[in-house]
SEVO-303640 format. One record per atom (N, C-alpha, C, CB): x, y, z; residue number from 0. Coordinates in steps of 0.001 Angstrom, whole numbers, always signed. Glycine has a CB too. Layout:
N
east	north	up	resi
X	Y	Z	NUM $
...
END
This chain:
57
east	north	up	resi
+97258	+95668	+78940	0 $
+98215	+94631	+79232	0 $
+97466	+93317	+79407	0 $
+99046	+94977	+80488	0 $
+98095	+92226	+78936	1 $
+97493	+90905	+79068	1 $
+97486	+90458	+80526	1 $
+98244	+89886	+78204	1 $
+96615	+89515	+80811	2 $
+96593	+88895	+82136	2 $
+97264	+87536	+82048	2 $
+95136	+88759	+82676	2 $
+98075	+87221	+83028	3 $
+98775	+85949	+83093	3 $
+98490	+85297	+84439	3 $
+100299	+86138	+82880	3 $
+98546	+83987	+84450	4 $
+98499	+83248	+85703	4 $
+99889	+82687	+85929	4 $
+97409	+82110	+85678	4 $
+100559	+83184	+86961	5 $
+101928	+82774	+87248	5 $
+102022	+82298	+88693	5 $
+102921	+83934	+86987	5 $
+102595	+81120	+88909	6 $
+102758	+80672	+90292	6 $
+103815	+81503	+91014	6 $
+103137	+79184	+90333	6 $
+103556	+81777	+92264	7 $
+104506	+82497	+93106	7 $
+104705	+81711	+94401	7 $
+104010	+83951	+93402	7 $
+105786	+82015	+95081	8 $
+106076	+81412	+96377	8 $
+105975	+82511	+97422	8 $
+107492	+80727	+96398	8 $
+105173	+82273	+98457	9 $
+105053	+83226	+99565	9 $
+105348	+82461	+100845	9 $
+103622	+83901	+99613	9 $
+106334	+82965	+101584	10 $
+106742	+82313	+102823	10 $
+106709	+83305	+103973	10 $
+108145	+81705	+102683	10 $
+106306	+82824	+105126	11 $
+106333	+83654	+106328	11 $
+107756	+83648	+106865	11 $
+105316	+83142	+107410	11 $
+108254	+84826	+107232	12 $
+109555	+84914	+107875	12 $
+109441	+85788	+109114	12 $
+110620	+85475	+106901	12 $
+110545	+86085	+109739	13 $
+110501	+86827	+111004	13 $
+110039	+88273	+110843	13 $
+111861	+86811	+111648	13 $
+110031	+88787	+109613	14 $
+109652	+90177	+109368	14 $
+108264	+90335	+108761	14 $
+110656	+90817	+108469	14 $
+107620	+89246	+108398	15 $
+106317	+89290	+107738	15 $
+106250	+88174	+106712	15 $
+106068	+90672	+107068	15 $
+106033	+88547	+105452	16 $
+105927	+87567	+104378	16 $
+106839	+87965	+103230	16 $
+104470	+87438	+103892	16 $
+107520	+86981	+102661	17 $
+108431	+87160	+101545	17 $
+107816	+86470	+100341	17 $
+109856	+86595	+101865	17 $
+107751	+87161	+99208	18 $
+107138	+86609	+98001	18 $
+108126	+86666	+96847	18 $
+105844	+87372	+97641	18 $
+108115	+85620	+96013	19 $
+108990	+85607	+94846	19 $
+108357	+84825	+93708	19 $
+110354	+85012	+95202	19 $
+108825	+85143	+92527	20 $
+108458	+84422	+91311	20 $
+109743	+83781	+90813	20 $
+107801	+85377	+90212	20 $
+109998	+82495	+91162	21 $
+111287	+81871	+90870	21 $
+111718	+81934	+89404	21 $
+111243	+80454	+91291	21 $
+110785	+81864	+88469	22 $
+111147	+81868	+87053	22 $
+111586	+83242	+86551	22 $
+109983	+81383	+86231	22 $
+111335	+84286	+87318	23 $
+111763	+85638	+86949	23 $
+112864	+86052	+87921	23 $
+110555	+86661	+86979	23 $
+114091	+85827	+87522	24 $
+115225	+86089	+88396	24 $
+115195	+87520	+88918	24 $
+116533	+85823	+87659	24 $
+115333	+87669	+90216	25 $
+115343	+88986	+90842	25 $
+113970	+89572	+91097	25 $
+116110	+89921	+90002	25 $
+112921	+88807	+90844	26 $
+111559	+89300	+91044	26 $
+111040	+88814	+92391	26 $
+110622	+88832	+89894	26 $
+111055	+89711	+93362	27 $
+110607	+89367	+94703	27 $
+110046	+90592	+95399	27 $
+111753	+88766	+95521	27 $
+109325	+90366	+96472	28 $
+108725	+91451	+97239	28 $
+108444	+90943	+98645	28 $
+107421	+91977	+96559	28 $
+107805	+91778	+99436	29 $
+107475	+91392	+100807	29 $
+106244	+92146	+101254	29 $
+108657	+91663	+101764	29 $
+105724	+91779	+102404	30 $
+104582	+92471	+102984	30 $
+104406	+92078	+104433	30 $
+103312	+92171	+102199	30 $
+103681	+92895	+105163	31 $
+103405	+92595	+106567	31 $
+102411	+91447	+106712	31 $
+102871	+93836	+107275	31 $
+101529	+91290	+105715	32 $
+100543	+90211	+105718	32 $
+100678	+89413	+104422	32 $
+99094	+90775	+105877	32 $
+100075	+88234	+104402	33 $
+100075	+87408	+103192	33 $
+99458	+88179	+102024	33 $
+99303	+86086	+103433	33 $
+98321	+88815	+102291	34 $
+97606	+89546	+101245	34 $
+98448	+90695	+100699	34 $
+96276	+90080	+101783	34 $
+99137	+91411	+101583	35 $
+99991	+92518	+101146	35 $
+101160	+91996	+100312	35 $
+100514	+93312	+102361	35 $
+101754	+90892	+100734	36 $
+102848	+90298	+99964	36 $
+102365	+89862	+98585	36 $
+103449	+89100	+100719	36 $
+101159	+89301	+98508	37 $
+100597	+88875	+97228	37 $
+100380	+90069	+96307	37 $
+99275	+88128	+97443	37 $
+99791	+91138	+96810	38 $
+99588	+92335	+95986	38 $
+100924	+92939	+95557	38 $
+98760	+93381	+96753	38 $
+101893	+92955	+96457	39 $
+103200	+93524	+96136	39 $
+103936	+92706	+95084	39 $
+104048	+93625	+97390	39 $
+103825	+91374	+95135	40 $
+104501	+90560	+94128	40 $
+103806	+90706	+92777	40 $
+104534	+89078	+94559	40 $
+102505	+90922	+92767	41 $
+101809	+91192	+91497	41 $
+102373	+92451	+90853	41 $
+100278	+91343	+91724	41 $
+102566	+93499	+91642	42 $
+103157	+94738	+91122	42 $
+104584	+94496	+90647	42 $
+103137	+95841	+92197	42 $
+105354	+93743	+91423	43 $
+106743	+93463	+91052	43 $
+106819	+92685	+89741	43 $
+107445	+92680	+92168	43 $
+105933	+91707	+89559	44 $
+105906	+90934	+88318	44 $
+105545	+91834	+87145	44 $
+104906	+89764	+88424	44 $
+104522	+92671	+87324	45 $
+104111	+93585	+86250	45 $
+105270	+94487	+85839	45 $
+102905	+94442	+86697	45 $
+105959	+95070	+86804	46 $
+107088	+95954	+86504	46 $
+108243	+95187	+85870	46 $
+107566	+96655	+87775	46 $
+108487	+93977	+86325	47 $
+109553	+93144	+85766	47 $
+109273	+92854	+84290	47 $
+109687	+91820	+86564	47 $
+108032	+92495	+83978	48 $
+107656	+92203	+82591	48 $
+107737	+93462	+81735	48 $
+106235	+91609	+82528	48 $
+107314	+94606	+82266	49 $
+107429	+95866	+81527	49 $
+108887	+96175	+81212	49 $
+106805	+97021	+82326	49 $
+109775	+95966	+82166	50 $
+111203	+96198	+81938	50 $
+111740	+95295	+80839	50 $
+111993	+95974	+83227	50 $
+111357	+94023	+80865	51 $
+111808	+93086	+79834	51 $
+111315	+93534	+78469	51 $
+111317	+91657	+80137	51 $
+110064	+93957	+78390	52 $
+109510	+94415	+77106	52 $
+110251	+95637	+76581	52 $
+108021	+94737	+77252	52 $
+110649	+96540	+77466	53 $
+111404	+97728	+77051	53 $
+112768	+97342	+76498	53 $
+111571	+98699	+78227	53 $
+113394	+96357	+77107	54 $
+114724	+95931	+76674	54 $
+114668	+95246	+75315	54 $
+115347	+94992	+77708	54 $
+113669	+94380	+75107	55 $
+113612	+93633	+73849	55 $
+112850	+94389	+72760	55 $
+112964	+92278	+74080	55 $
+112204	+95466	+73143	56 $
+111523	+96305	+72176	56 $
+110166	+95843	+71906	56 $
+112263	+96374	+70927	56 $
END
């Protein structure tokens, strides 16, 4: 799989950290720490892109 550099938004909230990729609708994740949220959003982006590739063939 190719590597991409994609900006993400990570915000602290009352439960930990919330992460999203605004350009990929519905692509978001969370974590107890900033680092965990970052790793989780990387996985979410990868899965989101895989799903898109499956749909478009």
